[in-house]
N, C-alpha and C positions, 0 to 999 in steps of 0.2 A: 499488944494486942490488935490494933488493926493489919497490922502484915499478917496476924497468925488467922483472922477473921479472913481477910484475902485468900490467902492459901486453903482455908478449907474450903472456901467458897471454889476455888478452881476443883480441887480434890472434887467436891459432888458433882459440878459440873460434868466433869470427863468419866463420871463412875468409879465407885470405889471399892468395886471386886471383879475378877476375871470372870471368863464364863459367857453362855448364849444370853440375849434377850430372853426374859424369860413372860408367861402369864395363864392364870387359870381363865380362860376366856369365859364371859358370860354374855351372851347376843344381847344386846341392848340397841334401842334407835335412840341418836341424842343422848348419851350418855352425860349425869352431872359430874364432872373433875374434879379434884384436888392433884394439885402439880406442886410436887416437891424438889424438879430437879431444874436447873437454869434453862438446860437446853431445850427441854421438852416444852417447855411457858413460849421459848420465841417459835417453835415450830404448831403450835397452836393458835399463835398470832399470826402466820403466814398462812396457815388453812382456814383462817377466818371463822376461830370456833371459840374464842377467846368469852362469849357470850356463855357456853358453857360450863364455865372454870366458876366452884364457889369457893374454893379455897387454895390455900397456897404456902409451901415450906419458907420458911425463914430468911433461906438464902437464893429463893426468887425476887430480883430487883425489878428486872423486867420482864416484858413490856408496860411502859406505864397503866395499861388499861385495867391489869390487877392489881394494880398496889393499895386498892381500897379494900379490896376482900381479905376476910379474915384470914389468920396465919395458921397453924398447925404443929409447928415445932420445928426443930432440925429435921432431915433425912434418914438422920439414922436412930432417931427417937420421937416421930410423930405421935402427937396427943392422941391414944386411941376415943378418945371418949370427945374433943373435940371435933375429930374427923366425923365421929356419927353422929353429930349434932347436925352436920351441914348436909346431913341426906345423900352423900355422892353414891356412886353406883361405878367409878373407876379411879385410881387412885396410880397418877403417873410420880415413878421415882427411880433414882441412882440405884444402879446394883448396887446393895451394901449386907455385908454380912452382918453387921452392927444393926443394923434394919429389922433382920429377920423375922424376929419374936413379934415385934407390932404386925409386922406385913402379915404373917401367919394368923394373928386375932382377925385382923379387916377380915382375910379369906374366909375364916371362919364364918364372919357376920354375914357374909353374903357379896363384899365388896370386889370387885375384880383389882387386882395388883400387877402394873405391868412394869417390871425390873427390867430400866434399860442399859445396854452398855454402849458407850459412845468413848471410848477411850481412844481408838482407833479409827482413823479415816474411813475405812470401811464398814466399822460396826457404827458409824456415826451416821452416814448415809442408810443405813437398813436401819435402824430408829427412826427414820426420818418417815419411811413408807410405813413401820409397825406401830406408830400412833396414827397415820393417814387411815389406817384400818381400822382400828380401834374407834374412830371420831366417824365414819363413814366417807373418808377422803381420801381413801385409797391411791386414784390415779390422780387428782392435784397432788398427792404428796412424791410420787414417784413422778410427775411433771419437777417438783422441786428438786429430788433429787437426782436425776437428769441433768436438768441447769447446773446445778454444783457441780458435776463433774464435767462437764462441758467449758464451763469458765475455768476450772481449775488446768485445764489441758489448755486453753489458750494463754493461760499465765505462763505456765510451763513451757510452752512456745516462747512468749517472749524474752523469758531469760534463759534459752537453752546454749546461747553461745555464752552467758556471763562469767567472767570468771569468780571462780569459788571462793568467796568472802565468808571469813571464819565471825560467826556469830554465836554470843551465850543470850538464852533467854532467862533473866531469873524472876520464880515466884516467890520466894522468898530470902530473907538476906540473914535472917538471926534463926539459925544455921542458915548458908546457903542453899538453897532448893533449884534445880535449874529442868530444862524441858530436855528428855530424854526419847531416846528411839522408840516408834511407837505413838509416839505422841501428836494431836491434829497439831499441836507447835511446831515438832521435826518436820511434820509434810509440808508444812506452809514454808518453812524457812529453807525444804530443798526447791521448791517450786520454784522461788523467788531467785533462785543461783547463789544458797546460802550454804556453810558447812556448817553444820551443829557441832560443835566442840565436845557437845558430850554425846555424839552418834554413837559410841561405844558402850556407853553405861548400861548398867544391868533392868533399870529400871525406864518407866516412860515418864517418871517423874523422881530424878535424882537428887539425893545429897552428895553435894560437890564440895570440893577443899578450896581454897583462896590458891594451894600452892599448883594445882591442877590448871588453874584459871590461868597464873603466872604462867604455867610452863605451856598452855598453848595458845597464850597472847592472840584473843579476839578480839577483831577490828570494827566489830559491832557487839553494843549491850545493849538489852532491852528488857528494863527492869520494870515488872511491873507488880512490884513487891508491897506497895501501900494503894489501898484503898481509901486511904483516912479524907477526910477537909483537910484543905492548905497541902494535902501532897506534892512533892513536887511532881511536874509536868512539863514536857518537850525534850527540847534538846540542851541538857546541863549537864557536868559531870556530878552534882551533888558529891555524896558519900564516896564517891570513885575516884576524886580526885587524890585520895590519898595514895593513887598509884598511877603515877603520871609517865610510868614507861610502857604502861599497856599500850598498845596500839588503839585500840578503842578511845581512849583519854586522849592520849597523845592527836588522834586526828580529829578530834570533837565529835566524836558516832558514837555518844552514850544518849538514849532516849528513854525518858520515865515515861508511862503510858499507866491509864486506868486500866484495871487488868479486865473490867467488863468490854471494851475493845476488843481486847485477842483471844480469853481464855475461855469462852463457851464454844463449844463446838456444834454448830447447828447450820439454818441457815443462813448467817453473816459470812459463812468462810469464804467464799470467795473475795466480798469485801475486805475482811479482814486480811486475807493472803496478800492484796493488792496495798494495804498498810506497812506489811511486814518489807512488801517489796520496797516499798518509798524509805524503807527505814536502811535498807540493806543494799539498793540498788537503784537510788534516785535520779542517776543518768537515764536509766529506764523505765522507771515507772513513776516519776514526776518526786517533786521537793513535798514534803510532809507540810500539812499546815497546821496550824494552832490547835482546830476544832479536831483535829486527828488523836490529839493526847488526851484528851478529857473525858468525863462522862459523856452515855449516851442523848441522844434527843431526838424527837419524831417518833413514829412509829412502826418502822422496819420496813422492807422490804415488799415490794408488791410480785406477784406468783410470775415465773417466768413460761 
């Protein structure tokens, strides 16, 4: 169940339906916000407007400033009554076909709904600007977006001549789901000199058989499938030791990371990418520290 929760949190973080960001705009100043999307919550923090948030979705577990606020349900089935009781003017949510009914009802009742797409690198950057526009911080949001792009280019430069090391990024193990092409994780892997073994998959989050994993022999395994208390963390084979012939197991390059460290696309993308770099090419990015694998602490990044 904990692994399912982690995977569900990942799916809502990156957006659960395709298409452009959508908004029925209502011009307001200083909107009262209910935030359903973890990525959007991190954007609100970096823009300095968490004081405008009056409620949060069940999967919004960061930043700490929001954790005492009322919860309004899952992203695909928010409680319309609970949302209305908080008096918001803006709902920030992942784009979701399952949630369209509730979203339409909230729009009818005068609440603006901004349904965000963050499933690709470019859509993630665009969503930051879209949120900034909604909360009156567009200039700051553009600065954040440009800073992310600049830092990612710097990271790519560091790994430009690195050997392509085969990587599998696991988001669930029962069955096995991995990061595929188009996901922000795929972008991070490629930026640090890795080769995603699921780069030819048909989905950005792909069900993958163990036979294919055996055949493609990853040299690095990054496993974020468990977000529960007492979950494995750090450089340890864990259940992967059943397959000692895998290069990642043989070379002790299996890493267990709390999903919040790597699966939420947003302002932390460059630091997440550097962490992936420490796992894939420590000779370039430095060895990972024990703190790299566990839950987040602190209050986030400053504006760049």
